[in-house]
C-alpha positions in Angstrom: 4.4 -44.7 137.1 6.9 -45.1 134.4 10.6 -43.9 134.9 13.1 -43.2 132.3 15.9 -45.8 132.4 18.5 -43.0 132.5 17.0 -41.6 135.6 15.8 -44.6 137.4 17.3 -43.8 140.8 15.4 -40.8 142.5 15.9 -38.7 139.3 19.7 -39.2 139.2 21.2 -40.6 136.1 22.3 -44.2 136.2 25.9 -45.3 135.8 25.2 -46.7 132.4 23.8 -43.4 131.0 26.7 -41.4 132.4 29.2 -43.8 130.9 27.4 -43.7 127.5 27.6 -39.9 127.4 31.2 -39.8 128.5 32.2 -42.5 125.9 30.5 -40.4 123.2 32.4 -37.3 124.2 35.8 -39.2 124.4 35.2 -40.6 121.0 34.3 -37.3 119.6 37.4 -35.7 121.2 39.7 -38.3 119.8 38.0 -37.9 116.4 38.2 -34.1 116.4 41.9 -34.1 117.5 42.8 -36.7 114.8 40.7 -34.9 112.2 42.3 -31.5 113.0 45.8 -32.9 112.9 45.1 -34.8 109.6 43.7 -31.7 108.1 46.8 -29.7 109.0 49.2 -32.4 107.7 47.3 -33.0 104.4 46.8 -29.2 103.9 50.5 -28.6 104.3 51.4 -31.6 102.1 49.1 -31.0 99.2 47.6 -27.5 99.1 50.1 -25.2 100.9 52.0 -24.4 97.7 48.9 -22.7 96.2 48.8 -20.0 98.9 51.2 -17.4 100.3 52.9 -18.1 103.7 50.6 -15.9 105.5 47.5 -17.5 104.0 48.8 -20.9 105.0 49.4 -19.6 108.6 45.9 -18.2 108.7 44.4 -21.5 107.6 46.4 -23.4 110.2 45.5 -20.9 112.9 41.8 -21.2 112.1 42.2 -25.0 112.3 44.0 -24.6 115.7 41.2 -22.3 117.0 38.2 -24.2 115.7 39.0 -27.7 117.0 39.7 -26.6 120.6 36.6 -24.3 120.5 34.3 -27.2 119.6 36.0 -29.4 122.2 35.5 -26.7 124.9 31.9 -26.2 124.1 31.2 -29.9 124.1 32.9 -30.6 127.5 31.5 -27.5 129.1 28.0 -28.5 128.2 28.6 -32.0 129.6 30.0 -30.6 132.9 27.1 -28.1 133.2 24.6 -31.0 132.7 26.5 -33.2 135.2 26.4 -30.3 137.7 22.6 -29.7 137.2 21.9 -33.4 137.7 23.9 -33.8 140.9 23.4 -30.3 142.3 21.2 -31.6 145.2 23.0 -34.9 145.4 26.3 -33.8 147.0 
């Protein structure tokens, strides 16, 4: 009877597996926020002169919509997974 290391205690995830998943999402969150901000700054600094003001605004709005959308999907999927794992435990 072999048990997965991540679900060693009665089917519940261990503290180590939860922290690993959480750490990955935190790093991804910081990376996405930093990347989105860096894109906006670099775009405005180097490429904005090639477009009209409304095109620049559209590009920045897309950046401001895509980054939070990815973060929301990432964190909701994590929360749903945690809820499913601990549904019977609380």
